[in-house]
C-alpha positions in Angstrom: 22.6 97.6 64.3 25.6 98.5 66.6 27.3 101.8 66.2 31.1 102.1 65.7 33.8 104.5 64.9 33.7 105.6 61.3 36.5 103.9 59.3 37.5 105.5 56.0 39.6 103.6 53.4 41.6 106.1 51.3 43.5 105.1 48.2 47.0 106.6 48.0 48.0 107.7 44.5 51.6 106.6 44.4 53.9 104.2 42.4 53.2 101.6 45.1 49.4 101.9 45.7 48.2 101.6 49.3 45.2 102.5 51.4 44.8 104.1 54.7 42.5 103.1 57.6 41.4 106.4 59.2 39.5 106.3 62.5 37.3 109.4 62.8 37.5 109.9 66.5 34.5 111.3 68.3 32.0 110.5 65.6 29.6 107.5 65.6 27.9 106.3 62.4 25.9 103.2 61.5 28.0 100.4 60.0 25.8 100.4 56.9 26.8 104.1 56.2 30.6 103.5 56.4 32.1 105.2 53.2 33.9 103.3 50.5 37.4 104.0 49.2 38.1 107.5 48.0 41.0 108.7 45.9 43.6 110.9 47.5 47.3 111.5 47.3 49.7 109.9 49.8 51.1 112.0 52.7 54.2 111.4 54.8 53.5 109.8 58.2 52.5 112.2 60.9 55.2 112.3 63.5 55.4 113.8 67.0 58.7 115.2 68.3 59.6 114.3 71.9 62.0 115.4 74.6 63.2 113.3 77.5 64.7 114.5 80.9 68.3 113.7 81.9 69.2 114.4 85.5 72.8 114.6 86.7 75.2 116.1 89.3 78.4 117.9 88.2 81.1 119.8 89.8 82.5 123.0 88.5 84.1 123.7 86.1 81.3 122.0 84.2 83.1 121.8 80.8 80.0 122.8 78.8 79.9 125.1 75.7 76.4 126.6 75.6 74.6 128.9 73.2 71.1 130.4 73.1 68.5 128.1 71.7 66.4 129.5 68.9 65.7 133.2 68.7 64.0 135.8 70.9 66.0 135.0 74.0 63.2 133.1 75.7 64.0 129.5 74.8 66.9 128.8 77.2 70.3 127.4 76.1 71.5 124.3 74.3 74.8 122.3 74.7 76.9 123.0 71.6 80.0 120.9 72.6 81.8 119.4 75.6 85.3 120.5 76.8 87.7 117.6 76.5 88.5 116.2 80.0 85.8 118.4 81.6 83.2 117.2 84.2 80.4 117.0 81.6 82.5 114.8 79.2 83.8 112.6 82.0 80.3 112.0 83.3 79.2 110.4 80.0 75.7 111.8 80.6 75.7 114.9 78.4 75.4 115.1 74.6 75.6 118.1 72.2 72.0 119.1 71.4 70.8 118.7 75.0 68.8 121.7 76.3 69.4 123.0 79.8 66.1 122.9 81.7 66.9 123.3 85.4 69.9 124.4 87.5 69.7 123.2 91.1 65.9 122.8 90.8 65.3 126.3 89.3 63.6 126.4 85.9 65.9 128.1 83.3 64.2 126.7 80.2 62.8 130.0 79.2 65.6 132.4 80.3 67.9 134.2 78.0 71.6 133.3 77.7 72.8 135.9 80.3 70.2 134.9 82.9 71.2 131.2 82.5 74.9 132.1 82.9 74.1 134.0 86.1 72.2 131.0 87.5 75.1 128.7 86.8 77.6 131.1 88.4 75.4 131.6 91.5 75.0 127.8 91.9 77.2 125.9 94.4 80.4 124.2 93.3 78.6 120.9 93.0 75.2 121.3 91.4 72.3 119.3 89.9 71.3 119.8 86.3 68.3 118.7 84.3 68.7 118.4 80.6 66.1 117.9 77.9 67.2 115.5 75.2 65.6 115.1 71.8 64.3 111.6 71.3 63.4 109.9 68.0 60.2 111.2 66.7 57.3 108.9 67.3 54.3 108.3 65.0 51.1 110.1 65.7 48.9 107.4 67.2 45.7 109.1 65.9 47.0 109.2 62.3 45.5 107.0 59.6 47.0 103.5 59.3 48.6 102.7 55.9 47.3 99.5 54.3 48.6 97.7 51.2 46.3 98.0 48.1 45.3 94.3 47.8 44.2 94.2 51.5 42.4 97.5 51.2 40.5 96.3 48.2 39.6 93.1 50.1 38.4 95.1 53.1 36.4 97.5 50.9 34.4 94.6 49.5 33.7 93.0 52.9 31.5 94.2 55.9 32.7 97.5 57.4 32.7 95.8 60.8 35.7 93.8 59.7 37.8 96.9 59.0 36.7 98.4 62.3 37.9 95.3 64.2 41.2 95.2 62.3 41.8 98.8 63.0 41.2 98.2 66.8 43.4 95.2 67.0 46.3 96.8 65.2 46.1 99.9 67.5 45.9 97.7 70.6 48.8 95.6 69.5 50.8 98.9 69.3 49.8 99.8 72.9 50.7 96.3 74.3 54.0 96.2 72.5 55.0 99.6 73.9 53.9 98.5 77.4 56.0 95.4 77.2 59.0 97.3 75.9 58.7 99.7 78.8 58.5 97.0 81.4 60.9 94.4 80.1 64.5 95.6 79.7 65.6 92.5 77.9 62.9 92.9 75.3 63.8 96.6 74.8 67.5 95.7 74.4 66.6 93.2 71.7 64.0 95.3 69.8 64.7 98.9 70.7 61.9 101.5 70.9 58.8 101.1 68.8 58.2 104.4 66.9 55.3 103.8 64.5 53.3 101.4 62.4 54.6 101.5 58.8 52.1 99.4 56.8 49.4 96.8 57.4 50.2 94.0 55.0 47.7 91.3 56.1 44.6 91.1 58.2 41.3 89.2 58.5 38.5 88.2 60.8 38.6 84.4 61.4 35.6 82.1 61.7 36.0 81.9 65.5 35.7 85.7 65.7 39.4 86.3 66.4 41.3 88.9 64.3 44.7 88.2 62.8 46.9 91.1 61.6 50.4 91.5 60.2 52.1 94.8 59.8 55.6 96.3 59.6 56.7 98.6 62.4 59.6 101.0 62.7 61.9 100.6 65.7 64.8 102.8 66.9 67.9 101.1 68.2 69.9 104.1 69.1 68.3 107.3 70.5 71.4 109.3 69.8 71.9 108.6 66.1 68.2 107.8 65.4 69.1 104.6 63.6 66.0 102.5 62.9 64.8 99.4 61.2 61.6 97.8 60.0 60.2 94.7 61.7 57.5 92.3 60.7 54.9 92.1 63.5 52.1 89.6 63.8 49.2 89.7 66.3 46.0 87.9 67.1 43.3 89.8 69.0 39.6 89.7 70.0 37.1 92.5 70.0 34.3 92.2 72.5 30.7 93.4 71.8 31.4 96.4 74.0 34.5 97.3 71.9 37.1 96.2 74.4 40.2 94.6 72.7 42.5 91.9 74.0 45.7 90.8 72.4 46.1 87.0 72.5 49.4 86.6 70.7 52.0 89.1 69.5 55.3 88.3 67.7 58.1 90.3 66.1 60.2 88.8 63.3 63.2 91.0 63.8 65.4 89.4 61.1 62.9 87.9 58.7 64.4 84.9 56.9 66.8 84.1 59.7 64.2 82.5 62.0 64.5 85.2 64.7 60.9 85.5 65.9 60.5 87.1 69.3 57.4 86.3 71.2 56.0 89.3 73.0 52.6 87.8 74.0 51.9 84.1 73.9 48.7 82.1 74.6 
């Protein structure tokens, strides 16, 4: 019997019951020994904070109001506000909350406030800056996947291999979606950034061996204000005998009920 990644179905004790698909990475077990649902309390989704670089060139006076980031004096400085009419404001590239990482190529991310000020004063009249900007938190890709209760009960009664395939297809659909959003600007403009999988609401292995899944995903449309929305995502995939996964179709129903289905991958 083939080996696979252990897949544990965990029942969430909440007003809206749901289960979680949890891939136990780095452990192989026989399919016949895959555990059945176990009671546990729900936990908030695991999230990962991210920072993105912003490079720009400014001329003095910079028009930046800075303060020390955190405590201890070894975490650099952060932009508190912009001086009206100053170079930073007019550039349109600086936001309050940005952290100053480099001044003319020199790393200042771990310097205290006075040392950063000295570096800025010593820099030429026109200088390059690198800022680190806080991005919307993205879901931990290794975290368990939430599953609605009726689907979880269905999977618990079926062969464990079905749950394994569904887990693989959902995770691969996430990978493909992020790749397409990164490479296709029009798609990214339409959908925004894909942050995390919210809940798997439908899934099954078909007679031809293909796997159909439907889940809700959380997207961010504005990195500055962290506005987000939930989107209905449908995908069809195939899992080869060696475990390789291919996504055959992938669609996002951005405004469900209004007929706005966006094809990301089509046959």
